[in-house]
C-alpha positions, -999 to +999 in steps of 0.1 A: -025-289-458-037-308-427-036-276-406-056-257-432-082-286-432-086-285-394-086-247-393-115-247-418-135-273-398-128-254-366-140-221-382-171-239-394-179-251-359-174-217-344-196-199-370-224-225-366-223-219-328-226-181-334-254-186-360-273-208-336-277-178-312-306-166-333-331-192-321-354-191-291-348-218-265-381-239-264-379-248-227-365-216-213-382-192-236-351-171-237-339-155-270-302-158-275-299-128-298-264-121-307-248-103-336-246-126-366-213-134-383-208-115-416-221-133-447-187-130-463-172-150-434-198-177-439-191-178-476-154-180-472-154-208-446-180-228-466-158-225-497-128-237-476-147-267-464-157-276-499-121-273-511-109-295-483-133-323-489-161-316-465-192-307-486-217-318-459-202-294-433-200-267-460-237-271-468-247-273-431-229-239-425-246-223-454-280-235-443-273-224-407-265-189-420-297-187-440-317-200-411-303-174-388-311-146-412-346-158-419-353-159-381-341-123-379-365-113-406-338-106-432-343-114-469-345-151-476-317-151-502-312-178-528-320-215-523-294-240-512-293-272-531-289-303-510-282-336-527-302-366-515-268-383-506-261-355-480-258-366-443-290-367-423-280-336-404-278-315-436-311-329-449-329-320-416-314-286-416-325-281-452-361-291-442-360-267-413-348-239-436-377-245-461-402-247-432-389-215-416-389-196-449-425-207-456-436-197-421-420-163-425-439-158-457-472-167-440-475-200-458-484-222-428-495-253-446-463-253-466-443-248-434-459-278-418-454-299-450-416-293-450-413-300-413-433-332-417-410-345-445-379-338-424-394-356-395-404-386-416-368-389-427-356-387-391-382-413-380-369-438-406-333-432-396-342-434-359-355-469-363-320-482-368-312-473-331-327-499-308-319-485-273-345-461-258-316-440-247-301-438-282-336-432-297-342-402-275-307-389-282-312-392-319-345-373-317-325-342-307-319-337-344-356-332-349-363-308-321-363-277-342-385-293-369-409-304-342-413-269-329-415-255-364-444-277-371-460-272-337-458-234-341-474-235-375-501-259-362-509-235-333-511-206-357-535-225-379-561-228-351-574-260-367-581-289-343-573-316-368-539-300-376-531-294-339-539-330-330-518-343-359-488-324-348-493-332-311-492-369-320-463-364-345-442-349-318-448-377-294-446-404-320-410-396-328-399-413-296-425-440-293-427-458-327-401-485-319-412-515-298-385-532-278-375-568-285-366-586-253-328-593-254-313-627-249-295-633-216-263-613-215-240-624-186-216-596-194-243-569-191-256-585-159-220-585-145-215-548-154-248-538-138-239-558-107-206-539-104-224-506-108-247-516-080-216-521-058-202-487-069-234-469-060-236-486-027-200-475-019-207-439-032-243-430-023-239-393-033-254-379-064-221-379-083-215-416-081-217-419-119-189-395-124-161-419-113-140-432-142-150-469-136-187-460-134-185-439-165-169-467-184-194-492-172-224-471-180-211-466-216-207-503-220-243-509-207-256-483-231-238-499-260-252-534-251-288-524-248-307-530-280-343-536-292-362-541-324-357-519-353-392-526-366-421-502-363-446-510-337-468-535-356-468-511-385-483-485-363-500-455-378-507-424-358-543-420-349-562-392-366-588-370-349-618-389-362-604-422-350-598-407-316-633-394-313-646-429-320-625-443-293-635-417-268-672-424-273-693-406-246-675-414-214-640-400-220-622-369-232-587-360-244-569-329-232-538-326-253-515-298-242-493-285-270-463-263-265-449-246-296-419-231-279-436-198-271-474-206-267-492-232-247-526-243-259-550-272-251-570-293-275-601-307-258-617-335-276-648-357-268-668-380-290-690-351-300-668-320-301-633-307-305-621-273-292-588-255-291-583-231-262-554-209-253-539-218-219-512-194-209-478-179-219-449-201-212-435-174-189-466-175-167-466-213-165-429-213-155-436-188-128-462-211-113-439-241-116-410-223-099-408-236-064-434-263-069-411-292-063-396-276-031-432-271-018-441-307-025-409-321-009-414-300+022-451-311+024-440-347+023-412-343+048-428-319+074-457-338+090-459-321+124-477-289+135-474-259+134-451-259+103-471-285+085-501-261+083-479-233+069-463-255+043-496-270+033-512-236+028-484-225+006-486-257-015-524-255-018-522-219-031-497-229-058-518-259-068-549-238-070-532-213-093-519-241-115-553-257-116-571-225-126-545-217-152-542-251-169-574-269-162-604-247-154-616-241-189-605-275-203-623-295-175-654-274-180-655-285-216-648-321-208-676-323-183-677-353-160-659-376-185-628-396-177-597-378-190-567-388-211-540-361-208-510-358-231-485-332-219-452-317-231-420-317-211-428-282-199-456-296-177-438-328-167-432-320-130-468-313-122-486-337-098-519-337-117-538-357-091-533-329-065-547-301-086-582-291-073-599-296-107-586-332-109-597-343-074-618-374-076-615-376-114-604-407-133-576-398-156-544-412-171-513-395-184-508-411-218-476-411-238-498-403-268-534-407-278-523-433-303-506-454-277-536-450-253-560-461-280-540-493-288-534-504-252-566-494-234-583-527-239-554-545-222-552-524-190-574-545-167-556-568-142-586-584-126-581-620-117-545-621-127-513-628-108-499-601-085-464-598-070-450-575-043-415-565-032-402-542-005-368-525-004-348-516+027-356-487+051-392-482+039-409-474+073-443-490+065-433-510+034-441-545+048-474-532+060-482-516+027-476-547+006-493-571+030-524-549+031-523-546-007-515-583-013-545-593+009-568-582-019-553-608-043-554-646-042-520-663-040-500-631-042-463-635-042-443-614-017-405-607-015-396-591+018-362-582+034-333-603+021-355-620-004-361-587-023-329-589-044-325-575-079-325-610-095-355-622-076-375-591-082-368-592-119-377-629-120-409-622-102-417-594-127-416-618-155-441-641-139-469-617-128-494-594-145-491-568-117-459-558-099-459-535-069-425-524-055-423-504-023-388-491-022-367-459-020-354-446-053-336-418-070-340-401-103-307-395-122-314-365-144-282-367-165-288-404-174-323-415-164-316-451-174-295-452-142-325-441-121-335-470-099-351-486-070-331-496-039-335-533-033-318-555-007-286-561-027-284-528-046-302-507-072-326-520-098-316-498-127-336-488-158-312-510-178-322-540-157-358-538-170-346-548-205-334-581-190-369-590-179-382-616-204-419-605-201-428-573-182-461-570-162-491-553-176-494-530-146-465-517-124-469-498-091-438-478-080-442-467-044-409-449-042-393-415-040-387-396-072-387-424-097-419-412-113-400-382-126-389-377-161-362-356-176-370-334-207-348-346-235-346-327-267-380-311-274-409-334-267-387-362-253-389-374-217-374-404-202-376-418-166-385-450-148-421-447-158-412-442-194-388-471-193-414-495-181-439-482-207-413-485-235-406-521-224-443-530-229-460-523-196-495-509-202-498-487-172-475-474-144-487-459-111-460-436-097-454-402-082-432-374-097-421-363-062-414-375-027-443-392-010-445-398+028-444-435+037-477-434+056-496-418+026-482-444+002-491-472+026-528-462+031-536-449-004-520-477-024-532-504-001-568-491-007-562-489-044-556-527-047-591-534-035-604-518-067-577-534-089-585-569-076-622-563-081-617-555-118-613-517-118-588-501-142-557-486-125-570-450-129-604-459-116-590-478-086-566-449-077-593-423-079-617-444-058-590-450-032-583-413-029-621-406-025-625-433+001-595-425+022-596-387+018-559-388+008-547-363-018-513-375-030-492-371-062-496-407-073-509-408-109-513-434-136-492-432-168-500-450-200-533-468-206-548-462-171-583-470-184 
């Protein structure tokens, strides 16, 4: 009996994997088109699962079969009854099936309605998971529903519908606000041991050792936050956004449906949807971008510098023309709020020709930007600076920057330890860290900044009692984010923002030490004078003539 039970469950997993081959991968654009299992096999295994006491798995298999056939354009078949007591996975699959069938029949509004109901269920369930890492992992269950809704929204061509779904996709990972955890000596000890392990194994595979793997799972389990919605937050609607934008700002919301990339351009007076490009053409332009950027940062002597620079500038011009030319023309000379999907996550927007000299911010969502924008100024407030080891002009960078602030606190050399930097972070309104760092793609919560006694991990940020309003990360790579399940992205910038920081200045790629030193030093003159982070960064670039990948995330203005 037991063997028959596990055989049925094994067959169910196998058939679900084969049935899943009918969908299009949203971030690769590839269609995994395989021959579908016979309907008789699906029915037989579903019946066996029911007989052996696994009704949820049986229902999931039946729905997966119906989904695969609907995507192939085959007859919809009969409806599948799903009790309200069914597991969340089954309820979400049922919502996806209803949405897919409605879309196949040309009923776009109904398709969006079913997808929205499923995502609302997921959002309520997600609130019970406090850690940002767990929240983004849970959101994987809604990826297909997100893309179903986005695709129907793009097909509608309606600005209000497109904006609603753009915000809905981003809201899924952003509606939970962290509650600062109480002191946890066990977590602190585990992170300290991880710092030692990383120092002893500086390679990229340091997390793969058995002890490091055990410690990172323990840290993940200890991290927690509030299960309450962000002050009862409601997503901003299009009319509310237009009121916030007034006459001096514009939103450019890029929406990726899995196959199409469009942009919603919104000002206080007009809203327009424009097609941008196919996903394939954008991927072609992005291919090799990071290598070009890294080479440009590392090769600083002629004649190779000129060759690398020409190649990079040509790629940046092509990206600018494809993504921004029409959108920026519609926005005029207004300040820009950009919201972007994971597909565009690696772009250094400040380096694109259409953005040179412009004030802009990369917002998590229009809703979050609207709520935090009034709190982004750091004028007249406390500023703190720290420098990690082996930063060639790190001391010079922070001394120049700190000279713009009265009574700035500096942590240099041995004093820039993890404990002292986190303590400083809880006392200041602006924190600037000049340190080397690394982005850990498979677990971005273990991305970090190299300080005197080891790495400041993403998890360490949750131990800071009160985070600064503005954080400047002058470091290699930690401005990057990893795409996680549809619209999700998580990296050091997102970790600070999730913790409550209003704006983060960072770069998605390596930046030469001399560039960081001169540009960011100049930026602090504007910050101390009362300019917003986005305004101060744009003015510093204009004044110094330096075009660099530093950009502001969050409520930059």
